[in-house]
N, C-alpha and C positions, 0 to 999 in steps of 0.2 A: 688486481681488479677484484674488489669485494663482490660477493654474490648478493644479488638483490632478488626481490620477489618476482620482478619481471624476467630476470635471467632464469629463474627456476619455474617459470610458468608452465612449461611443457617439456619435461625430460623424456626424450625418445632415444632408444638405442636398439641395435640388433645384435644378437649373440654371434660371436665368432669363435669357433673351436680352433685353438692354435697348438702346433707342435713346437718343439725347441727350434725348428728351422723356419718358422713362419706360419701364416694362416693355412689351415687345412680345410675347414668347412665353415662357410659363412652364408649369408642370405643369398647372394647371387648363385653360389654353387647348389644350395638347396633348391632354389627356383629352377636351376638347370636340371637337377635330378627329377623334380616334379614334372617338368616339361618333357623329359625323356619318357617318363612313365605314361604321360598322356599321348604323346605323338609316336612313340616307338622308333624314334630316329634322332641321332645327335644333331644332324644338320637342321632338321625342323625345330628341334628344341632350342638350338642356338639362335635361330631367327626369332623364335617366340620370346626369348628373354633379352634379345637385343645385344648379343655378343658375337664376336667373329667365330667362324667355324673352327679355325685352328686353336683359338683360345679355349673353345668348348672341349675339343679333343684333349688338349693338355690338362685341363681341369679334371676330366674323367680319368686320365692316366694317374694324376696325383692322388685323386680320391681312392682309386683301386689299390695303388701301391701302398699308401699309408694305412689303409684299412686292414691290409693283410689278407683279405679275401675279396672276391669281386662283388662290388655293389652294382655295377653295370655290366651286363653281358652284351658283347658286340658280335655281329657277323659281317663278313665282307660283302662288297657290292654284288657282283654276279648278275645273273639273269633277272632275279627278283628284286634287286636293289639293296639287299641286306637290311639290317635294322639293328636296334638296340633295345634292351629292356632292363628294367630295374629288378634286381633280385629281392627276395623276401627280406634279406638282411638290409638291403638298401632302403626298402620301404619303412622298416623299423627305425632306421637311423633318421630318416626324414621326420617320422612321427615324433621321435625323441627330441629332435631339434625344435620342432614347432611347440611342443609342450614346454620345453625348457625356456624358449623365447617368451612364452606367455608368462611363466613364473618370473622371469627376469624383469619383465615390464612391471609386474606388480611390485617387485622389490624396488625398482626405480621410483615408483610412486611413493612408497614408504620413505625412501631417502629424501625425496623432494619435500615432504611434509616435515621431516626431521630438520633439514637444513634451513627451511623457512623459519623454524622456531629458534634457530641459533644463528645469529648474524656475525659470528666471529670467523667465518670461513673465507679467508682471503688468500689462499695458497693455490689458486686455480692455475697460474702459470707453471708452478712447480709440478702440479698434478699432470698437466699436459706433457711436460718434459718426461716424466716417468712413464706415462702411457706410450709415448713415442719410442722409448727404449724397449718397452715390453713387446711392441709390435714389430720389431726388427724382422725383416724377411731375408730369404736367401735367394741368390740368383742361380743356384745350381739347378739344372734341368732335371736331373735324376735324384729322387729322394726316396729312401727306403727306411723301414723300421726293422731292426734286428736285435738279437739277444747275444750278448758277449759269451763266447764259449771259453776263450782262454786269452790271457795277456802275457806276453813274453818280452821282458825288457832287458837290455844290456847296459842300462844306465844312461844311454844317450838317446836311443830310439826304442819304441815299443811296437811289437807286432801284435795286433788285435785281431783275433779270429771271431767272426760273427756268424750267426745262423739267421738267415732271412726267412726261414720257413720254406715249405715246398721242397725241402731237400737241397736248398741252395745255400752254399757258404759264401762268405766274402772276407777278404783279408784287407786290413788297413794298417798303414805304418804312420804313426804319429810320434812326436817327441816324447821322451820319458816324462818331461815336465807336464806336457799336455795330458798324458795319461793319468798322472797324479792329480792334476787340477780337476779333471773330469771325474776322478774317483772310479776309474774303470775297473770292473771286477766281474768274474763269471756270474751269469744270471741276470745282469742288468740289461735294461732295454735302452738302446741308443738309436740315434738317427744317423744314417750314412748318406752323404751327399757326394755326387760325382758330376762334374761338368760334362756336358755332351761333347765338348771339344777334346776331352781326355779319352774318349772311347774310340777304339780302333775296330773297324769291321774287317772280317776276313772270310774267305771261302772255306767251308769246312773241309774240303778236299786238300787244301793247301794252307793250313793254319800258320806254320812258320813263326809262331809268336811265343816268346818265353816270358809270360806274365803270370802273376798270381791269380788274377780274376779273369776267367774266360767262360762265357755262357753261350749255349746253343739256343737259337730261336728262329723264328720266321718273321719276315718283314710284314708288319701290320699296316704301315702306310709310309709314304714318302712325301715330304713337303719341300718342293723345289724353291730355291732362292736364286737371286741374281748371280751370286758368287759361290755360295755353299748351300748344300741341301741338308735337311734333317731326315734321318731314317730312324723309324721307331720299330724295335723288335719286340715281339711277344715271346717271352722266354719259355722254353719248353717245360711242360709239366707244371706250370704255375699261372697265376693271374697277373704276374709282374711284367712290366714293360721297361725297356731301356732305350734311351734315345742317343743317337750319335750324329755329329755333324761331319759331313764329308764333302770333298770338292766335286765338281762336275766330272772331272776325269776319274776320280775314285768311284763315283756313282756308276759310270759307264763300265769301268773295269770289273766291278763286282756284279754287274747286271742286277742291281737292286730293284726289285719289283715286288708287289704284294705276294705273299706266301713263299717267297724265295728263302730257303734256309741259309743262315749266315751265323758267324760267330761274332760276339761282341766282347772285346777284351780291354782291360785297363790295368795299370800298375797299382800296387797297394798304396803307394804314396800319393795317388790321385784321389784317394778317398778322404773326405773330411768327416769328422765325427762330432756329434752334439748330443747332449744328454739333458733331460728335464731335471731340474733341481728344485 
């Protein structure tokens, strides 16, 4: 379909900051952060921007984990109902996004004028296909940013040691071919993804788990479902959170409740790695 003057009459777009694993910060999340800053509550902010409470919590988890430092500080319910606030870093990020969005819109206007002056642009369908590939998302619930500390390969598999910051290591096992394809080397920044179904929760007093990745934390919240529930742990000494899905029986056995200390563990081969290229 060739581009016409009517097609280009009003180019509008919103900026979305993406990681290698999918979108990280877009308009809706920025509006959520702004609403948290206004209302001091994730629940009230979710209502203000018209998204579900659970989706708002998950967005805040992703934003904090991928930022490497808390952009939103939260306190539990309790007698005063708890609350949430935007950190100074969070406010700076929102201001940066809004300024970048304004500059992006000015660039689009310049693009519109240029394309109207040249009527040989008929590759819109191909452009759309490329954009869809670039906006691929991940279904993994847990997403982290880490730095490669070491890569040890036996020619078949590679053990990748990561530093997530906050004194937290993570081990991942990938094929040697995947390690070469990603070009993994010490000092590189990578994204680590772990499905919540791969995370096992345990009582710190009775761990009995022989796994590479095991983190101590406290239950931040529990989202109950008809068959399985999601338990989100705030990892000790960091701003990072880790989600696990457990059965109703497991939930009762662990006595999973807010502020309860638990261990979150998963195997190294449950970690998927991605890298910006």
